[in-house]
VOGU-3710 file (C-alpha; in Angstrom, 3 decimals, decimal comma):
1> mdyiteekkn> 7,569/-4,527/3,802  9,989/-2,374/5,319  13,778/-2,585/4,763  16,639/-1,923/7,514  20,392/-2,509/7,478  22,077/-4,785/9,856  23,387/-1,557/11,471  20,025/-0,545/12,296  18,816/-4,022/13,309  21,438/-3,957/15,825
11> slqieledlk> 20,769/0,004/16,881  17,076/-1,132/17,219  17,575/-4,720/19,347  19,950/-2,664/21,912  17,309/0,068/22,074  14,892/-2,403/22,729  16,970/-4,217/25,303  17,426/-0,968/27,101  13,627/0,068/26,901  12,783/-3,554/28,375
21> gpkrkeilsa> 14,895/-3,650/30,999  16,667/0,121/32,747  13,511/2,344/31,035  11,049/-0,163/32,204  11,989/-0,056/35,907  12,673/3,655/35,844  8,799/4,100/34,558  7,701/0,994/37,163  9,755/2,913/39,953  8,332/6,513/39,155
31> lqeakalgdl> 4,582/5,317/39,139  4,705/3,638/42,620  6,417/6,746/44,183  3,711/8,746/42,227  1,200/6,301/43,769  2,687/7,015/47,340  1,783/10,510/47,198  -2,032/9,949/47,387  -4,950/11,086/45,309  -4,489/9,693/41,837
41> senaeyhqar> -7,083/12,082/40,364  -5,089/15,161/40,840  -1,858/13,623/40,992  0,357/15,012/38,129  3,400/12,887/38,753  1,262/10,190/38,466  -0,505/10,938/35,370  3,363/11,580/33,875  4,422/8,720/34,794  1,528/6,924/33,109
51> edqgkleeri> 1,858/8,794/29,891  5,341/8,173/29,832  4,816/4,313/30,427  2,206/4,100/27,684  4,895/5,756/25,023  7,395/3,342/26,233  5,159/0,333/25,685  4,160/1,743/22,188  7,893/2,363/21,424  8,883/-1,649/22,612
61> tkieyllkns> 5,620/-2,709/20,326  6,752/-0,830/17,197  10,629/-1,973/17,725  9,334/-5,696/18,009  7,448/-5,438/14,674  9,893/-3,885/12,889  12,456/-6,233/13,887  9,709/-9,369/13,217  8,528/-7,703/9,817  11,286/-6,063/8,045
71> kviskkegsd> 13,948/-7,235/5,595  17,364/-6,978/6,339  19,442/-5,196/3,272  22,972/-6,169/2,576  25,111/-4,235/0,288  25,167/-5,798/-3,277  28,982/-5,814/-4,693  29,083/-5,112/-8,292  25,418/-4,332/-9,122  24,723/-1,797/-12,109
81> tvqmgstivv> 21,430/-1,170/-11,145  20,261/1,066/-7,918  18,641/-1,230/-5,387  18,190/-1,089/-1,550  21,661/-0,650/-0,294  23,252/0,790/-3,079  25,475/4,007/-2,872  24,208/6,381/-5,616  26,365/9,448/-6,843  24,159/12,291/-8,498
91> ekegskdqkt> 24,541/14,919/-10,403  21,639/17,844/-10,911  21,095/18,741/-14,581  22,499/22,200/-15,068  24,897/21,925/-12,292  28,289/20,189/-11,590  27,147/19,654/-7,959  27,438/16,057/-6,937  25,459/14,646/-3,904  25,776/11,334/-2,749
101> ytmvgseead> 22,862/9,002/-1,304  22,383/5,657/0,158  18,984/3,555/-0,553  17,754/2,589/2,661  14,184/1,717/4,087  11,583/4,864/5,402  12,474/3,628/9,243  16,270/4,824/8,653  16,121/7,744/5,853  17,891/10,506/7,093
111> mltgkisnhs> 18,386/13,470/4,233  20,747/14,904/6,275  23,175/11,889/6,266  22,453/11,490/2,748  20,169/8,125/3,628  17,228/8,291/1,210  14,091/5,835/1,813  12,942/3,878/-1,020  9,455/5,321/-0,915  10,771/9,064/-1,240
121> pigealcgkk> 10,010/10,619/-4,837  14,144/10,432/-5,517  13,945/6,791/-4,045  11,422/5,751/-6,220  12,737/7,526/-9,338  16,436/6,050/-8,598  15,269/2,257/-7,988  16,159/0,151/-10,732  17,854/2,612/-12,723  21,739/2,489/-14,141
131> kgdvvsfktp> 24,494/4,390/-14,346  23,818/7,133/-16,606  20,424/6,956/-16,770  18,698/10,467/-15,921  15,811/10,588/-13,250  12,912/13,342/-12,958  11,059/13,653/-9,929  8,497/16,302/-8,667  9,641/18,433/-5,328  7,895/21,443/-3,767
141> ggmvnykiis> 9,764/23,365/-6,119  9,001/21,983/-9,287  10,440/19,049/-11,310  14,151/17,934/-10,685  16,321/15,975/-13,001  19,624/13,980/-11,676  21,570/12,047/-13,949  23,224/8,748/-12,241  27,151/9,048/-11,906  28,047/6,033/-10,062
151> is> 26,225/3,056/-8,282  28,058/0,971/-5,548
//
């Protein structure tokens, strides 16, 4: 099962409305214009519009699937274990550098903003752990150990 935050659910609903409305009309218009140019077998504009239409419909299907089959997670206040929606501060073993991560579903994971998937190596290692626990996980550079400083 995929997990999404309320924020991601709202952004997917907005994107879906845009894709089903203005974007779909835009592509249909481009298709009609391309058809008017004649010979479809060698009509690059027509083939591009058909490809764009396919990508649009694929994205619509994916968003509808996610909205229907994903569980919306909410931050659980006062929990002492790492779970979906938790914000975790960790410290790398042998360093005083601290990093903050938020546990999210794979659809909205983004390491640059500190959002980690529960399916990532670090996400799997952290899930269910408590403040003070040390977790180990494999990276391309070898094994890494993090100590959990706080969970909120």
